[in-house]
C-alpha positions in Angstrom: 125.6 147.1 60.7 129.0 146.2 59.2 128.7 142.7 60.6 125.3 142.3 59.0 126.6 143.5 55.7 129.5 141.0 55.9 127.0 138.2 56.5 124.9 139.2 53.5 128.1 139.5 51.3 129.2 136.0 52.5 125.8 134.5 51.8 125.7 136.1 48.3 129.2 134.8 47.6 128.1 131.3 48.7 125.0 131.3 46.5 127.0 132.6 43.5 129.6 129.9 44.0 127.0 127.2 44.3 125.2 128.5 41.2 128.4 128.6 39.1 129.3 125.0 40.2 125.8 123.8 39.3 126.0 125.5 35.9 129.5 124.0 35.3 128.3 120.5 36.3 125.2 120.8 34.1 127.4 121.9 31.1 129.7 119.0 31.7 126.8 116.6 31.9 125.3 118.0 28.8 128.6 117.7 26.9 129.0 114.1 28.1 125.5 113.2 27.0 126.2 114.3 23.4 128.3 111.2 22.7 126.4 108.5 20.8 127.3 105.0 22.0 130.0 103.6 19.7 129.7 99.9 18.6 132.9 98.4 17.2 132.8 95.5 14.8 136.1 93.5 14.2 137.1 91.6 11.1 138.2 88.1 10.0 140.3 86.1 12.4 140.0 88.8 15.1 138.0 89.6 18.3 136.8 92.5 20.4 140.3 93.0 21.8 141.4 94.4 18.4 139.7 97.6 19.5 141.5 98.0 22.9 143.9 100.7 21.7 141.1 102.8 20.2 138.8 102.4 23.2 141.7 103.7 25.4 142.0 106.7 23.0 138.3 107.4 23.2 138.3 107.3 27.0 141.3 109.6 27.0 139.2 112.0 24.9 136.2 112.0 27.3 134.2 109.0 26.4 133.0 106.6 29.2 132.9 102.8 29.3 129.1 103.0 29.0 129.5 104.7 25.6 132.0 102.2 24.1 130.9 98.7 23.0 133.2 96.1 21.4 132.0 92.5 21.0 133.2 89.2 19.5 131.4 86.9 17.1 132.1 83.8 15.1 134.0 85.3 12.2 133.7 82.2 10.1 130.0 82.3 9.8 128.0 84.1 7.1 128.2 87.9 7.3 124.3 87.9 7.1 124.3 85.9 10.4 126.7 88.3 12.0 124.5 91.2 10.8 121.5 89.7 12.7 123.7 89.4 15.8 124.8 93.0 15.3 121.2 94.1 15.2 120.6 92.3 18.5 123.7 94.0 20.0 122.7 97.5 18.9 119.1 97.0 20.1 120.6 96.0 23.5 123.0 99.0 23.6 120.1 101.4 22.8 117.9 99.8 25.4 120.5 100.0 28.1 121.7 103.6 27.3 118.4 105.1 26.2 120.2 106.4 23.0 118.1 106.8 19.9 121.0 106.0 17.7 124.6 104.6 17.8 127.7 105.1 15.8 129.2 102.0 14.2 133.0 101.7 13.6 134.3 98.7 11.8 137.5 97.1 10.5 138.1 95.0 7.5 135.4 92.3 7.0 133.3 93.9 9.8 132.2 96.3 7.1 130.2 93.6 5.3 128.0 92.5 8.2 127.5 96.1 9.3 126.5 97.3 5.9 124.2 94.3 5.5 122.5 95.4 8.8 122.1 98.9 7.4 120.8 97.9 4.1 118.6 94.9 4.9 117.8 94.8 8.6 116.5 98.4 9.2 119.8 99.6 10.6 119.6 103.0 9.0 117.0 104.0 11.5 119.3 103.4 14.5 122.8 104.4 13.2 123.9 108.0 13.1 127.5 107.6 11.7 129.1 104.6 10.0 132.9 104.4 9.7 134.7 101.7 7.8 138.5 101.3 8.3 140.2 99.1 5.8 136.8 97.8 4.8 136.5 95.0 2.3 133.6 96.8 0.7 134.0 95.5 -2.8 136.0 92.3 -2.0 139.5 91.2 -2.2 141.3 88.4 -4.1 143.4 87.8 -1.0 140.4 86.0 0.4 141.0 83.2 -2.2 143.1 81.3 0.3 140.2 80.9 2.8 137.0 81.1 0.7 136.6 77.3 0.7 137.2 77.1 4.5 134.9 79.8 5.8 131.5 81.1 4.6 132.5 84.6 5.5 135.7 84.4 3.6 133.9 83.3 0.4 131.5 86.2 0.8 134.3 88.7 0.8 136.1 87.2 -2.2 135.9 89.6 -5.2 132.8 89.0 -7.4 130.9 86.9 -4.8 127.1 86.9 -5.0 127.0 88.3 -1.5 129.1 91.4 -2.5 127.1 91.8 -5.7 123.8 92.0 -3.8 125.3 94.2 -1.0 126.7 96.7 -3.5 123.7 96.8 -5.8 121.8 100.1 -5.9 122.7 102.6 -3.1 126.0 101.8 -1.3 125.2 104.3 1.4 121.5 104.1 2.1 119.4 106.2 4.5 120.3 109.4 6.3 123.4 107.8 7.9 126.7 109.7 7.6 129.2 107.3 6.0 133.0 107.4 5.9 135.6 105.0 4.6 139.3 105.3 5.6 141.7 103.3 3.5 145.4 102.9 3.1 147.4 103.0 -0.1 149.6 100.1 0.9 147.0 97.7 2.4 148.4 94.2 2.1 145.0 92.5 2.5 142.9 94.6 0.1 143.5 94.1 -3.6 143.2 96.7 -4.9 143.4 99.2 -2.1 140.5 101.2 -3.6 138.1 98.3 -2.9 137.5 100.1 0.4 135.9 103.2 -1.3 132.2 103.5 -0.9 130.1 105.5 -3.4 128.3 108.3 -1.5 130.7 108.2 1.5 133.4 110.5 2.7 136.4 108.5 1.5 139.8 109.3 3.0 143.1 107.9 2.0 145.2 107.9 5.1 148.6 107.2 3.5 150.6 104.0 4.1 149.2 102.1 7.1 149.2 98.3 7.2 145.9 96.5 7.2 146.1 95.3 10.8 147.2 98.7 12.1 144.3 100.6 10.6 142.3 100.2 13.8 145.2 100.7 16.1 146.8 103.7 14.5 146.4 106.9 16.5 146.4 109.2 13.4 143.5 107.2 11.8 141.7 107.2 15.2 141.8 111.0 15.4 140.2 111.3 12.0 137.5 108.8 12.9 136.9 110.5 16.3 136.4 113.9 14.5 134.1 112.4 12.0 131.7 110.9 14.6 132.0 113.9 17.0 
């Protein structure tokens, strides 16, 4: 009798343990599945590798490689051309992951092509959160040195027709959650406040150089919390 009771107790313990492990695994899987894929867009004279630090930070915080997508493009071309390529990239990410929407995180000039995609190419239907870091949202006079060399550079020069059209009407269209993180000592944005977007969550991060904005861990933590 005692032996039989021990067998029953052992069996119950095994079932309970298996159930708890199953529930734990399911909870972990559900938590992992809550991450939207993140698509990163670099800026002028840069490449996908500019996001290496942040991708490492995201992975350390539980994101997987299949949730993080950085890509390179011809940064000298028109931002409208890049926007069309971004649309193709996001369509591909959504198809491969099954995600309904992605989060878009950009640096510097990457804000222009991404916002063009949102405003003109139907992107608001497929983007949940948009984050601009040191975004040249209203242009910069610093682009004067290169505006005759590259189409993209001319488009981000203060007062360009591209910027006038991009910023006409609603600067933050659709149901997307917008944020813009900017530095008060940005050497590439003149003035620094050019990064501010009407209708967005605008955050001054203190003094962080332009090229460090998408490497800085403190800025990363704020961005991660915003898209979480």
